[in-house]
Wavefront OBJ file of the C-alpha trace (Angstrom):
o trace
v 0.011 -0.011 -0.027
v 1.487 3.242 -1.142
v 1.301 6.482 0.886
v -0.626 9.077 -1.140
v 2.495 11.411 -1.326
v 4.590 8.544 -2.396
v 2.323 7.480 -5.010
v 2.170 11.151 -6.474
v 5.983 10.860 -6.977
v 5.755 7.576 -8.589
v 3.000 8.881 -10.934
v 5.035 11.838 -11.994
v 8.619 10.667 -12.125
v 9.601 9.396 -15.465
v 7.070 10.099 -18.243
v 6.088 13.596 -16.904
v 9.818 14.373 -16.012
v 11.056 13.569 -19.319
v 8.115 15.216 -21.249
v 8.408 18.197 -18.807
v 8.565 21.887 -19.169
v 9.818 24.996 -21.278
v 10.457 28.782 -22.224
v 11.788 31.268 -25.034
v 10.140 31.266 -28.567
v 13.544 31.048 -30.114
v 14.429 27.733 -28.398
v 14.001 24.481 -30.065
v 10.610 22.956 -28.979
v 10.195 19.300 -28.026
v 8.212 16.800 -30.201
v 5.284 17.126 -27.612
v 3.210 20.208 -28.449
v 0.045 21.802 -27.232
v -2.696 21.529 -29.931
v -5.316 24.344 -30.027
v -8.098 23.991 -32.503
v -8.592 27.219 -34.708
v -11.722 28.465 -33.121
v -10.144 28.163 -29.663
v -7.000 29.794 -30.610
v -8.810 32.798 -32.330
v -11.007 33.302 -29.129
v -7.848 33.049 -26.943
v -6.066 35.553 -29.026
v -9.008 38.126 -28.695
v -9.203 37.508 -24.819
v -5.456 37.968 -24.184
v -5.436 41.178 -26.393
v -8.225 42.426 -24.428
v -6.586 41.699 -21.035
v -3.305 43.319 -22.333
v -5.153 46.581 -23.440
v -7.806 47.060 -20.737
v -6.380 45.814 -17.423
v -3.905 48.353 -15.783
v -1.049 47.276 -13.623
v -1.623 47.098 -9.948
v 2.024 47.769 -9.168
v 5.210 48.791 -10.619
v 6.171 45.139 -11.303
v 4.446 42.319 -12.916
v 3.471 38.950 -11.177
v 0.901 36.217 -11.914
v -1.278 37.099 -9.115
v -1.993 40.499 -10.677
v -3.290 38.972 -13.867
v -6.501 37.480 -12.591
v -8.186 37.794 -15.981
v -5.632 35.502 -17.384
v -6.545 32.670 -14.706
v -9.868 32.459 -16.324
v -8.386 31.848 -19.848
v -7.979 28.038 -18.931
v -11.567 27.416 -19.342
v -11.462 28.138 -23.005
v -9.017 25.340 -23.739
v -9.624 21.541 -24.372
v -8.948 19.079 -21.638
v -5.644 17.855 -23.104
v -4.262 21.418 -23.452
v -5.272 22.319 -19.943
v -3.424 19.182 -18.579
v -0.200 19.836 -20.588
v -0.080 23.617 -19.516
v -0.608 22.793 -15.931
v 2.018 20.020 -16.031
v 4.551 22.366 -17.926
v 3.844 25.738 -16.212
v 2.275 24.761 -12.805
v -0.001 26.902 -10.593
v -1.577 29.912 -12.088
v -0.744 28.464 -15.384
v -1.585 30.790 -18.168
v -1.298 33.896 -15.938
v 2.150 32.709 -15.132
v 3.066 31.844 -18.638
v 1.965 35.461 -19.836
v 3.685 37.213 -17.033
v 7.055 35.186 -17.728
v 6.902 35.806 -21.488
v 6.339 39.645 -20.857
v 9.198 39.687 -18.410
v 11.465 37.810 -20.771
v 10.749 40.333 -23.629
v 11.390 43.205 -21.178
v 14.667 41.723 -20.289
v 15.605 41.277 -24.027
v 14.601 44.862 -24.954
v 17.328 47.681 -24.773
v 16.685 49.756 -22.831
v 14.593 47.688 -20.425
v 11.002 49.268 -20.327
v 9.902 50.314 -16.888
v 6.627 49.327 -15.314
v 4.327 51.827 -13.595
v 1.312 51.130 -11.650
v -1.897 52.105 -13.475
v -0.526 51.823 -16.999
v -1.958 49.219 -19.591
v 0.583 46.746 -20.705
v 0.126 47.981 -24.291
v 2.436 50.945 -23.244
v 5.265 48.364 -23.382
v 6.818 48.824 -27.032
v 6.584 44.991 -27.866
v 2.863 44.925 -26.833
v 1.821 48.094 -28.639
v -0.007 45.854 -31.065
v -1.962 43.625 -28.632
v -3.299 41.228 -31.288
v 0.115 40.583 -32.749
v 1.622 40.023 -29.421
v -1.276 37.687 -28.391
v -0.591 35.713 -31.307
v 3.139 35.531 -30.663
v 2.184 34.374 -26.995
v -0.095 31.494 -28.418
v 2.699 30.459 -30.869
v 5.164 29.997 -27.877
v 2.416 28.240 -25.886
v 1.940 25.837 -28.474
v 5.606 25.073 -28.763
v 5.890 23.870 -25.246
v 7.779 22.029 -23.878
v 11.303 23.242 -24.570
v 14.586 21.672 -24.183
v 16.925 22.698 -21.044
v 20.031 21.384 -19.270
v 19.756 21.974 -15.451
v 22.858 22.047 -13.239
v 23.564 22.360 -9.507
v 26.675 22.060 -7.301
v 26.922 19.034 -5.103
v 27.902 19.967 -1.476
v 31.588 20.932 -0.922
v 31.535 18.385 1.939
v 31.016 15.693 -0.592
v 33.172 17.057 -3.501
v 36.388 18.269 -1.696
v 37.625 14.873 -0.603
v 37.059 13.016 -4.027
v 37.758 15.670 -6.536
v 41.386 14.527 -7.141
v 40.681 10.883 -7.467
v 37.558 10.582 -9.492
v 37.048 10.966 -13.266
v 35.953 14.364 -14.927
v 32.518 13.131 -15.685
v 30.433 9.868 -15.132
v 27.195 9.402 -17.173
v 24.103 8.017 -15.581
v 20.709 7.181 -17.293
v 18.318 9.800 -18.642
v 21.209 11.888 -19.666
v 22.435 12.703 -16.130
v 26.000 13.479 -15.601
v 28.227 13.987 -12.410
v 30.898 16.030 -13.418
v 33.724 18.302 -12.246
v 33.385 21.893 -12.680
v 36.413 22.050 -15.005
v 34.678 19.638 -17.337
v 31.430 21.786 -17.363
v 32.779 25.211 -17.689
v 33.547 25.261 -21.561
v 29.788 24.316 -22.458
v 27.897 26.094 -19.594
v 28.484 29.908 -19.568
v 27.384 31.912 -16.643
v 26.861 35.088 -18.555
v 23.849 35.902 -20.780
v 24.298 38.044 -24.059
v 21.367 40.055 -22.756
v 22.371 42.634 -20.079
v 19.165 42.629 -18.155
v 18.992 38.896 -18.037
v 22.673 38.994 -16.962
v 21.987 41.418 -14.229
v 19.307 39.098 -12.580
v 20.914 35.747 -13.143
v 22.644 35.553 -9.801
v 21.401 38.553 -7.935
v 19.781 37.780 -4.310
v 17.271 40.312 -4.207
v 16.555 39.829 -0.457
v 20.205 40.482 0.577
v 20.713 42.924 -2.490
v 24.036 41.262 -3.455
v 25.292 39.101 -6.183
v 25.907 35.457 -5.573
v 29.246 33.843 -6.758
v 28.812 33.095 -10.456
v 31.920 30.872 -11.155
v 31.610 27.135 -11.950
v 34.284 25.898 -9.639
v 36.975 23.554 -10.490
v 37.039 22.071 -6.971
v 33.357 21.119 -7.144
v 31.349 18.151 -8.512
v 28.145 19.093 -10.177
v 24.714 17.307 -10.974
v 23.552 17.961 -14.441
v 20.594 16.691 -16.482
v 18.474 17.542 -19.429
v 14.718 18.184 -18.853
v 11.888 19.315 -21.060
v 9.443 22.008 -19.923
v 8.921 25.767 -19.102
v 11.572 27.360 -16.959
v 10.348 30.463 -15.126
v 13.153 32.829 -14.310
v 13.936 33.998 -10.755
v 11.268 31.689 -9.267
v 10.467 28.118 -8.486
v 9.210 26.266 -11.796
v 7.917 23.047 -12.194
v 11.079 21.871 -14.280
v 13.252 23.095 -11.085
v 11.100 20.979 -8.792
v 11.525 17.814 -10.959
v 15.215 18.388 -11.063
v 15.417 18.840 -7.194
v 13.563 15.622 -6.819
v 16.253 13.954 -8.931
v 19.091 15.562 -6.635
v 17.229 14.361 -3.626
v 16.800 10.824 -4.899
v 20.485 10.812 -5.786
v 21.360 11.836 -2.134
v 19.082 9.163 -0.715
v 20.563 6.479 -2.839
v 24.077 7.688 -2.127
v 23.417 7.753 1.614
v 21.797 4.148 1.459
v 24.882 2.876 -0.385
v 27.505 4.570 1.776
v 28.843 6.931 -0.871
v 27.493 9.916 1.169
v 26.902 10.277 4.768
v 25.044 12.730 6.938
v 27.305 14.522 9.471
v 29.687 17.592 9.643
v 33.329 17.691 8.593
v 33.551 21.374 9.282
v 32.965 22.652 5.666
v 29.389 23.311 4.993
v 29.758 25.681 1.817
v 27.098 25.279 -0.811
v 26.322 26.947 -3.997
v 22.682 27.829 -3.589
v 21.246 27.987 -7.166
v 20.220 25.785 -10.161
v 21.513 26.984 -13.626
v 19.200 26.583 -16.484
v 20.621 26.568 -19.981
v 19.040 26.206 -23.319
v 19.849 22.652 -24.408
v 20.379 23.648 -28.052
v 22.582 26.809 -27.756
v 23.950 26.348 -24.283
v 22.869 29.872 -23.338
v 22.054 30.515 -19.703
v 18.491 31.533 -19.490
v 17.737 31.761 -15.650
v 18.723 30.558 -12.286
v 16.597 29.311 -9.402
v 17.455 29.217 -5.700
v 17.577 25.647 -4.441
v 14.614 24.881 -2.043
v 15.384 24.697 1.632
v 14.908 20.998 1.801
v 18.200 20.758 -0.155
v 19.981 24.044 0.696
v 19.658 23.720 4.496
v 21.224 20.162 4.469
v 24.841 21.358 4.988
v 26.273 18.048 6.218
v 26.056 15.726 3.294
v 29.679 14.387 3.172
v 31.637 11.876 1.506
v 31.437 8.805 3.618
v 34.684 8.143 5.708
v 34.717 4.433 4.815
v 34.660 5.372 1.083
v 37.284 8.144 1.216
v 39.637 6.228 3.551
v 40.167 3.326 1.291
v 43.140 2.858 -0.963
v 43.402 6.029 -3.233
v 44.387 3.767 -6.099
v 40.879 2.078 -6.146
v 38.732 5.174 -5.466
v 38.278 5.885 -9.110
v 36.792 2.603 -9.911
v 34.794 2.218 -6.650
v 33.405 5.770 -7.361
v 32.137 4.635 -10.852
v 30.866 1.332 -9.503
v 28.830 3.253 -6.830
v 27.476 5.668 -9.248
v 26.557 2.948 -11.630
v 24.380 1.427 -8.850
v 22.824 4.536 -7.825
v 22.072 5.557 -11.566
v 19.551 2.630 -11.838
v 17.050 4.870 -10.125
v 16.900 6.981 -13.181
v 15.949 4.224 -15.579
v 12.355 4.235 -16.982
v 11.268 1.068 -15.328
v 8.392 0.488 -12.708
v 10.906 -0.904 -10.242
v 13.394 1.881 -10.713
v 10.706 4.391 -10.421
v 9.713 2.879 -7.085
v 13.441 3.165 -6.007
v 13.498 6.685 -7.188
v 10.533 7.587 -4.951
v 11.792 5.602 -2.042
v 15.193 7.291 -2.211
v 13.506 10.610 -1.934
v 11.719 9.698 1.180
v 14.883 8.128 2.703
v 16.666 11.411 2.051
v 13.937 13.170 3.978
v 13.993 10.635 6.804
v 17.731 10.944 7.022
v 17.808 14.793 7.206
v 14.584 15.254 9.348
v 15.588 16.689 12.717
v 12.150 15.408 14.150
v 12.648 11.711 14.870
v 9.116 10.524 14.838
v 8.572 12.429 11.596
v 11.826 10.665 10.206
v 10.400 7.493 11.268
v 7.131 7.944 9.138
v 9.168 8.940 6.185
v 11.473 5.859 6.385
v 8.330 3.760 6.450
v 6.784 5.461 3.630
v 10.023 4.517 1.778
v 9.855 1.018 2.705
v 6.126 0.633 1.820
v 7.002 2.193 -1.692
v 9.469 -0.665 -2.102
v 7.724 -3.656 -0.464
v 4.071 -2.723 -0.162
v 1.265 -4.210 -2.183
v -2.341 -3.594 -1.081
v -3.876 -6.562 -2.681
v -1.143 -8.914 -1.448
v -1.847 -7.615 2.119
v -5.443 -8.644 2.026
v -5.930 -11.422 4.573
v -2.490 -11.148 5.714
v -2.021 -7.513 7.130
v 0.346 -4.998 5.755
v 2.808 -5.247 8.612
v 3.134 -9.105 8.300
v 3.504 -8.832 4.607
v 6.155 -6.180 4.794
v 8.099 -7.871 7.732
v 8.108 -11.141 5.727
v 9.252 -9.414 2.426
v 11.981 -7.489 4.316
v 13.387 -10.544 5.967
v 13.549 -12.693 2.776
v 15.124 -9.798 0.989
v 17.811 -9.111 3.583
v 18.082 -12.268 5.528
v 21.076 -14.649 5.229
v 19.615 -17.501 7.270
v 16.442 -18.640 8.843
v 17.789 -17.179 12.291
v 18.797 -13.862 10.557
v 15.306 -13.623 8.878
v 13.537 -14.143 12.209
v 15.818 -11.369 13.750
v 14.979 -8.878 10.795
v 11.225 -9.678 11.350
v 11.358 -8.894 14.932
v 13.104 -5.681 14.393
v 10.816 -4.697 11.596
v 7.753 -5.296 13.723
v 9.288 -2.982 16.516
v 9.626 -0.125 13.989
v 5.987 -0.656 12.811
v 4.761 -0.753 16.251
v 6.043 2.754 16.824
v 4.666 3.915 13.434
v 1.204 2.358 14.381
v 1.439 4.377 17.617
v 2.064 7.802 15.624
v -0.445 7.218 12.828
v -3.269 5.526 14.719
v -2.946 6.827 18.266
v -1.588 10.262 17.442
v 1.604 9.808 19.385
v 3.860 12.931 19.149
v 6.203 12.867 22.075
v 9.496 11.106 21.935
v 10.297 8.551 24.550
v 13.728 7.164 25.649
v 13.794 4.224 23.445
v 12.396 5.886 20.416
v 15.550 7.274 19.081
v 16.941 3.530 18.736
v 13.812 2.510 16.933
v 14.084 5.587 14.582
v 17.736 4.583 13.804
v 16.644 0.980 13.208
v 13.949 2.162 10.718
v 16.494 4.140 8.941
v 18.839 1.275 8.778
v 16.339 -1.221 7.433
v 15.263 1.411 4.825
v 18.794 1.809 3.751
v 19.356 -1.873 3.598
v 16.549 -2.432 1.400
v 17.427 0.386 -0.928
v 21.014 -0.834 -1.022
v 19.776 -4.556 -1.879
v 17.363 -3.298 -4.567
v 20.117 -1.167 -6.166
v 22.268 -4.193 -6.407
v 19.503 -6.298 -7.947
v 18.676 -3.545 -10.431
v 22.383 -3.057 -11.349
v 22.845 -6.665 -12.224
v 22.794 -7.429 -15.935
v 19.750 -9.433 -17.057
v 20.159 -13.013 -17.930
v 19.299 -13.956 -21.582
l 1 2 3 4 5 6 7 8 9 10 11 12 13 14 15 16 17 18 19 20 21 22 23 24 25 26 27 28 29 30 31 32 33 34 35 36 37 38 39 40 41 42 43 44 45 46 47 48 49 50 51 52 53 54 55 56 57 58 59 60 61 62 63 64 65 66 67 68 69 70 71 72 73 74 75 76 77 78 79 80 81 82 83 84 85 86 87 88 89 90 91 92 93 94 95 96 97 98 99 100 101 102 103 104 105 106 107 108 109 110 111 112 113 114 115 116 117 118 119 120 121 122 123 124 125 126 127 128 129 130 131 132 133 134 135 136 137 138 139 140 141 142 143 144 145 146 147 148 149 150 151 152 153 154 155 156 157 158 159 160 161 162 163 164 165 166 167 168 169 170 171 172 173 174 175 176 177 178 179 180 181 182 183 184 185 186 187 188 189 190 191 192 193 194 195 196 197 198 199 200 201 202 203 204 205 206 207 208 209 210 211 212 213 214 215 216 217 218 219 220 221 222 223 224 225 226 227 228 229 230 231 232 233 234 235 236 237 238 239 240 241 242 243 244 245 246 247 248 249 250 251 252 253 254 255 256 257 258 259 260 261 262 263 264 265 266 267 268 269 270 271 272 273 274 275 276 277 278 279 280 281 282 283 284 285 286 287 288 289 290 291 292 293 294 295 296 297 298 299 300 301 302 303 304 305 306 307 308 309 310 311 312 313 314 315 316 317 318 319 320 321 322 323 324 325 326 327 328 329 330 331 332 333 334 335 336 337 338 339 340 341 342 343 344 345 346 347 348 349 350 351 352 353 354 355 356 357 358 359 360 361 362 363 364 365 366 367 368 369 370 371 372 373 374 375 376 377 378 379 380 381 382 383 384 385 386 387 388 389 390 391 392 393 394 395 396 397 398 399 400 401 402 403 404 405 406 407 408 409 410 411 412 413 414 415 416 417 418 419 420 421 422 423 424 425 426 427 428 429 430 431 432 433 434 435 436 437 438 439 440 441 442 443 444 445 446 447 448 449 450 451 452 453 454 455
């Protein structure tokens, strides 16, 4: 039986992630497009032109919440188009899309036009003919999703101990690479040819300061292609999917002991995602990493990994990434592992032990649960038995694992069914046990998935 949130991750992981998201009419669109019937398109053009011409700005800036008239436009679209726009653009859908495109065009107009509260958008030079601009917006919309390369630095605590002993880059499924900054920098510029875009790329508006732009040679990076619609300077759907991949990678890395969770005195992180046009490599936007990743400063190369013979680290690193990379394959068991690794990551980094236990058991249920098979047996009995036979080396060992598993699920039951929310003395050991069983199941499943299939 899957937890509803775990099921959501399973439902969206591969097909939606790889058919994902987008931006810029000049970019190369993906094969999947949004089809609009001619009458719908004509009606949409008129409604957008009316909105651009008749509704004044509420403030001296543009945001989706200020274009309430645009939110109603979704009702004009066929179901298939609505579903794709919601998947690519996210909440506020068409309003967010129109705002993003206008801001994109402002950033590419020299000098950049100012916005003044009370003015109609048609005072912007590129919107002076609202019908023409509305048609341009629809043309861009029909071209979604677009192709991107998203990149973020892995923690310094992970990179610094390995950087001198590992290859420049390692390829994983779905086009993902783990690469040194020196291998990325020739292909991934950090400056845009458009001055207004360039000014905003790494500017922290809350602190009113620039964030370091450099792609660092002493850092490993996680980079992957995605399709979709990237929204500059805010959280986009494509950015969230990318971060799910990072969290899954971290979870798998901790479960296989490539990475550990603890401090070694260096907590430096580069707090942004870089988004490049996949075709031209031009940098288009940056996003701040969400707190669930950014605040976890203690993801390190595990001591057992970095303290081995330096001459074998290279091959051991490749082998470890090869096992971890199976979670990015488009296969039902790999999709389950992907979701399970996200929940394990959350469990390991959660500072609230009882919450962490629930997250670990969600991960376990994603991997071992099955509602139909549990009928007449009981979910706990089914999961305990499956866990024991997956991990056990003998009858006695299986019995020991079952006993430990039931101990974990007894505490889970008290939390879920009795509302227990206070931590008792013995609970910390039970939480550690839950995490340990979860990691062992992930590690074993990764080993199974990494084995070559017999002919």
